[in-house]
C-alpha positions in Angstrom: 8.9 14.1 -20.4 12.0 14.6 -18.3 15.2 16.2 -19.5 17.1 13.1 -18.5 18.2 10.5 -21.1 15.4 7.9 -20.7 11.6 8.1 -21.1 9.5 8.9 -18.1 5.9 9.3 -17.2 4.0 11.6 -14.8 1.9 9.4 -12.4 -1.2 10.7 -10.6 -1.1 9.9 -6.9 -4.3 8.5 -5.1 -3.7 11.0 -2.3 -3.6 13.9 -4.8 -0.7 15.1 -2.7 -3.1 16.5 -0.1 -1.5 14.9 3.0 2.1 15.9 2.4 3.4 19.1 4.0 3.2 22.3 2.0 6.1 22.6 -0.3 6.8 18.9 -0.3 7.7 17.5 -3.8 4.6 15.3 -3.8 2.2 18.0 -2.6 1.3 18.7 -6.2 -0.3 15.2 -6.5 2.0 13.7 -9.1 5.3 11.9 -9.3 7.7 11.4 -12.2 8.8 7.8 -12.8 11.0 6.3 -15.5 10.4 3.1 -17.5 11.9 -0.1 -16.3 15.2 -1.2 -17.7 17.5 -4.2 -17.4 18.9 -2.6 -14.3 15.5 -2.9 -12.6 15.0 -6.5 -13.8 18.3 -7.2 -12.0 16.8 -5.8 -8.8 13.8 -8.1 -9.1 16.1 -11.2 -9.2 18.2 -10.1 -6.2 17.8 -12.9 -3.7 19.0 -10.8 -0.8 16.3 -8.2 -1.4 13.7 -10.9 -1.9 14.5 -12.7 1.3 14.5 -9.4 3.3 11.2 -8.3 1.8 12.8 -5.3 0.2 12.6 -6.1 -3.5 9.5 -4.1 -4.4 10.7 -1.0 -2.5 14.1 -1.2 -4.1 12.5 -1.4 -7.5 10.2 1.6 -7.0 13.1 3.6 -5.5 15.1 2.9 -8.7 12.3 4.0 -10.9 11.4 7.3 -9.2 12.8 10.4 -10.8 11.2 13.0 -8.4 13.6 13.9 -5.7 12.2 13.4 -2.2 12.6 11.2 0.9 11.1 7.8 0.0 10.1 7.3 3.6 7.5 10.0 3.2 5.6 8.1 0.5 2.1 7.1 1.6 1.3 3.4 1.3 -1.6 4.0 -1.1 0.5 6.2 -3.3 3.2 3.5 -3.3 0.7 0.9 -4.5 -0.3 3.1 -7.4 3.4 3.3 -8.4 3.7 -0.5 -8.4 0.8 -0.8 -10.7 2.0 2.0 -13.0 5.5 0.5 -13.1 4.1 -2.9 -14.1 1.9 -1.6 -16.9 4.6 0.7 -18.3 7.2 -2.1 -18.3 5.1 -5.1 -19.6 1.6 -3.9 -20.5 -1.7 -4.5 -18.9 -2.0 -8.3 -19.2 -1.0 -10.2 -16.1 -1.2 -14.0 -16.1 -1.2 -16.1 -13.0 -2.3 -19.5 -11.7 -5.6 -19.8 -9.9 -7.8 -22.6 -8.6 -11.2 -22.7 -10.3 -13.7 -22.2 -7.4 -16.2 -24.7 -8.8 -14.0 -27.4 -10.4 -11.0 -27.2 -8.1 -8.7 -27.4 -11.1 -5.7 -25.1 -11.5 -5.5 -23.0 -14.6 -3.8 -19.9 -15.9 -6.0 -16.8 -16.0 -5.2 -13.3 -17.3 -6.0 -10.1 -15.4 -6.4 -6.9 -17.3 -4.5 -4.3 -15.2 -5.9 -1.4 -17.2 -9.1 -2.0 -15.2 -7.3 -1.1 -11.9 -8.0 2.5 -11.1 -7.5 5.0 -8.3 -10.2 5.1 -5.6 -12.1 8.4 -5.6 -10.9 10.6 -2.8 -13.2 10.1 0.2 -15.3 13.1 1.2 -14.1 13.0 4.8 -10.6 13.8 3.5 -11.6 17.0 1.6 -10.2 20.2 3.0 -7.2 18.4 4.7 -4.5 19.9 2.6 -1.1 19.5 4.3 -2.7 17.7 7.3 -2.3 14.0 8.0 -4.4 13.7 11.1 -7.9 12.4 11.4 -10.5 11.6 14.1 -12.7 8.6 14.7 -15.0 8.0 17.6 -15.2 4.3 18.4 -18.9 3.3 18.1 -19.0 1.0 21.2 -16.6 2.4 23.8 -17.0 6.0 22.5 -13.3 6.6 22.8 -12.0 9.3 20.4 -9.0 8.2 18.3 -6.7 10.5 16.2 -4.8 8.7 13.5 -2.7 9.2 10.5 -2.4 7.6 7.0 0.7 5.4 7.1 3.8 6.1 5.1 6.6 3.8 4.0 8.6 5.2 6.9 5.9 4.1 9.3 5.9 0.6 7.8 9.6 0.5 8.4 9.0 1.4 12.0 6.5 -1.4 12.3 9.0 -3.9 11.0 11.7 -2.6 13.3 9.3 -2.9 16.3 8.3 -6.4 15.4 12.0 -7.4 15.2 12.7 -5.9 18.6 9.6 -7.7 20.1 10.8 -11.0 18.6 14.2 -10.6 20.2 12.7 -10.2 23.6 10.2 -13.0 22.9 7.1 -10.8 23.3 4.1 -12.2 21.4 2.6 -9.1 19.9 1.1 -9.4 16.4 1.7 -7.2 13.4 -1.8 -5.8 13.4 -1.4 -4.5 16.9 1.9 -2.9 16.2 0.5 -1.3 13.0 -2.4 0.2 15.0 0.1 1.6 17.6 1.9 3.3 14.7 -1.2 4.6 13.1 -3.0 6.0 16.2 -1.6 9.4 17.3 -3.9 10.1 20.3 -6.5 8.3 22.5 -9.0 10.8 24.0 -6.4 13.5 23.4 -3.5 11.6 25.1 -0.5 11.5 22.8 2.0 9.6 24.9 3.2 6.5 23.1 3.0 4.4 26.3 -0.7 5.3 26.8 -1.5 4.5 23.2 0.3 1.2 23.4 -1.6 0.3 26.6 -4.9 1.1 25.0 -4.2 -0.9 21.8 -2.9 -4.0 23.7 -5.2 -4.0 26.6 -8.4 -1.9 26.1 -9.2 -1.9 22.4 -12.5 -3.8 22.1 -12.5 -6.3 19.2 -15.7 -4.9 17.7 -14.3 -1.3 17.9 -11.0 -2.4 16.4 -12.8 -4.0 13.4 -14.9 -0.8 12.9 -11.8 1.4 13.0 -9.8 -0.8 10.6 -12.7 -0.9 8.2 -13.1 2.9 8.4 -9.4 3.5 7.8 -9.4 1.2 4.8 -12.5 2.9 3.4 -11.1 6.4 3.5 -7.5 5.7 2.7 -6.3 7.0 -0.7 -5.2 4.0 -2.7 -5.8 2.0 -5.9 -8.9 -0.2 -6.2 -7.1 -3.4 -7.0 -10.3 -5.5 -7.1 -10.9 -7.0 -10.5 -13.2 -9.7 -12.0 -11.4 -12.8 -13.3 -12.8 -15.0 -16.1 -11.9 -18.7 -16.3 -11.7 -20.7 -19.5 -15.3 -22.0 -19.1 -16.7 -18.5 -18.7 -17.0 -18.6 -14.9 -16.2 -15.2 -13.4 -14.7 -14.7 -10.0 -15.7 -11.2 -8.9 -13.7 -8.8 -6.8 -10.3 -10.5 -6.7 -7.5 -8.5 -5.0 -4.6 -8.4 -7.4 -1.6 -10.0 -5.5 1.4 -7.7 -5.3 4.4 -10.1 -5.3 7.7 -10.3 -7.2 5.9 -12.5 -9.8 3.7 -9.5 -10.5 6.6 -8.1 -12.6 7.2 -11.1 -14.7 4.8 -11.1 -17.7 6.0 -14.3 -19.3 4.1 -17.0 -17.4 5.8 -20.3 -17.1 4.1 -23.3 -15.6 
């Protein structure tokens, strides 16, 4: 418990803190976070934040007690904080509307968030303390890529790049821009222009799919897939829990 005047919890990070620089406040693999209050509920109803897509980040920033630059927070670690914040605030039951896959009827189902757990750290990441740089050889073109796990700051850079491209009417999708942000070298070449050219003009579709699947597989994160049971006993397996503003409102209203 913190010395401050509201209750807090220590949350384990999926990354175990391994990919933050030595001495970073998160390098120990945990973060201190306070319980939600009426102040945070006010953040969740802020229409300006909602419209700009900032509301969940504003919420988490308000809850974090550990002092560090929020831009450093790895995406998988941020996801873990979102789940922890929801369970600490309202408990593990999460109700939402879903369409029954067999009947086509809409009904309210309840997800047990206590079944959401941290992914085991992938073996390829072991021994990478303080290093956020990894290698992958594309299976078809045999090009060697170096890449990093994305942080909140990287995601902000992606959003900024997309806004700039929209202004000059360049049709470049979000997935391409995210790949450009993630990849740090192509066959040892680290120049941004050369990485951009590779991603937009030379990255084979089948290689791109293999690379994205590999990054998803090894990235520290929560395993947000759960089984959902409908009223008639039908079970939909492996549903990804949707992380939206509604995720933080436990009282379901039809």
